[in-house]
C-alpha positions, 0 to 999 in steps of 0.5 A: 313691773307695770304697777311699780312704774305707775307708783313711780310715776305717781310720786313724780305727779304728786311732787309736781302738784306739791311744787305747784301748790307751794309756788302758788301759796308761799310767802313770796307769791304775788297771788297771796293776799298782801295782808296775810303775807305781811302778817307772817313777815312781821311776826318772823322779824319781830321774833328775831328781836325777841330772841336777841333780847332773850340771850344771856348777854345781848349785844347792844344796838343789835339788829338795826336793820331788823328794827327798821324793817319791822317799823317800816313793815308795821307802818304799811300793815293793815291792823284790821287783818289781825292785831297780833303782829302789831302787838308782837312788834310793838312789844319787842320794840319797847323791850328793846328800848327798855333794855338799852335804857337800863344799860344807860345806852343812848343812840339816834335809833332808840330815839327813832323807836320811841317816836315810832312807839308814841305814834302807835299809842292808842292804835293798838291797846296795851299791854303790847304782847311782845318782847320778853317776860320773866320765866321760872324754869321748874327743875322737876316735871309736873307730876301729872305730865307723865300720866297724861302722856301715858294715858293717851291712846287712840279711842274708837268708842266715842259718844256721838253727842257734840261737845259744847263749842266753848269747851272745845275752844278751850282745848284749842287755846291750850293747843296754841301753846305748841312750839311754832317756828319763829312763832309763825302760828300757821296751824289752823283747826276746822271743827265739825259737829254736823253728822252729815258733814262729818260722815262725808269727810270721814268717807273721804279719809277712809280710815275710820271704818267700824266707828265712823258712825260714833264720831260726833266731833271732828277736827281737821288740822291744817297749816297755811302755806303762806307762812313759809317761803323758799325751797328749804321751807317747803315741808315746814307746814307739816312740822308746825301742823303736826306739833299743834295736832299733838298738843291738841290731842293732849289738850283733849285728853286733859279735858277728859275726852278721847281722841283718834288721829286719822292720817291724811296721807292722800293724793291731791285729788282726795285732798281737794275733795276734803277741802271742798267738803270741809270748806277749807281754803285752798292755801292750807295743806291738810295735816290730819283729822282727829275724831274726838268726844266723850268716851262711851265708858271709862273702861274700854279697849284700845290697841296695845301698840307696843313701842320699840326699845329706846336703843333701837331709835336713839343714837348717842353721839359721843 
């Protein structure tokens, strides 16, 4: 009975720590760097313009308040922090004008946007990477997709040799294609190749016993709390981070590497120790670790890990 009470008390303790972390680092927190907060806010609002333009029949002059908010926010934004929000906002605004010009629409708002765009010429190099683009949806899946998914297993027989950082960054670039709510891109990935540091991090994680010494490459995937705001978004950092982590594992598999995801279902004390050991900022929530590298052999053994029948997990709502 005492053990059960302690576990219940632990749940409340961890929930309070979660609440404190979210209050301290969320999008409305005055203690978070202003440029970082503006980065996410501009991306979110610019994305609403993109979504409006991507509809089958966009409403003319939609989102006037959003348009003006984006222009005002970008005017106050420090592009030295990152040019991405400027690219996305300017591209969306230009696409908005082009859409209405093609439709023969005139309005003072469009003149205002054109004036704003002229002011930004030269400040952010073209092409502005925002707005909408042509996309051809293939009716059939790529023939290698099913093989790629089926060939991914947790590999624990890895060569300890560090991989070329350039190749690892190529895999990370592929993983950035993961979906992200309102294109926030809050996911972060920390790469470690120093054997001593890797062993320190794996010891804190505690789930790699038996093969930790063979790990020469380690990711810690995290997500910035600053990207989210309000009680309804308190867990979204984990959603975006998990989607990114899955894509990162598929990207590694496409490079011919093995991966082994390592959960970070840890208490706040351990999470703090991992952040300290890994040099990870306090405002990032840890999602998971991923051990990866070249497999020792093309032929190896992995856990069978059978999946449940689809009928057990899928419900058809007629």
